[in-house]
C-alpha positions in Angstrom: -34.7 -56.5 -31.3 -32.8 -58.0 -28.2 -31.8 -57.3 -24.9 -28.1 -56.1 -24.5 -25.4 -56.3 -22.2 -23.7 -52.9 -21.4 -20.3 -52.0 -19.6 -19.6 -48.9 -17.9 -17.2 -48.1 -14.8 -19.1 -47.3 -11.9 -18.3 -44.3 -9.3 -15.8 -46.0 -7.5 -13.6 -46.9 -10.4 -15.1 -50.5 -10.4 -16.2 -52.6 -14.1 -19.5 -53.4 -14.0 -22.2 -54.8 -16.4 -26.1 -54.2 -16.7 -28.3 -56.3 -18.7 -31.0 -54.4 -20.5 -34.3 -55.4 -22.2 -35.4 -54.9 -25.2 -37.4 -52.0 -23.9 -34.2 -50.4 -22.1 -35.3 -51.6 -18.8 -32.5 -52.8 -16.7 -33.0 -56.3 -15.3 -29.7 -57.1 -14.1 -26.4 -55.8 -12.6 -23.4 -57.2 -12.0 -20.4 -57.1 -9.4 -17.6 -54.6 -9.4 -14.4 -55.9 -11.6 -11.1 -54.6 -11.2 -10.8 -54.9 -15.5 -12.4 -54.9 -18.0 -11.7 -58.2 -18.9 -12.7 -59.5 -15.7 -16.0 -57.9 -16.7 -16.6 -59.5 -19.8 -15.6 -63.0 -18.1 -18.6 -62.5 -15.9 -20.9 -61.7 -18.8 -19.8 -64.8 -20.7 -20.0 -67.1 -17.4 -23.8 -65.9 -17.5 -24.2 -66.4 -20.9 -23.1 -70.0 -21.2 -24.2 -71.1 -17.7 -27.6 -69.8 -17.4 -29.4 -69.7 -20.6 -31.7 -72.1 -19.5 -31.7 -71.8 -15.5 -34.9 -73.0 -13.6 -36.5 -70.2 -11.4 -36.2 -71.0 -7.9 -38.5 -69.7 -4.8 -36.4 -69.2 -1.9 -37.5 -68.2 1.9 -35.5 -65.8 3.6 -34.0 -67.1 7.0 
């Protein structure tokens, strides 16, 4: 089984997505979008731009 993106409407009426791991754990949540199309575009952007993104440690200022 693979992870999946879920699209939903939050309590303020915005479209959001969450990325769930195969075990059902939520591992990422997107910002609120004004339309379903914009939310789906956000998902596609992640899939396109970060399939092999490196992990960087940063120190908070």
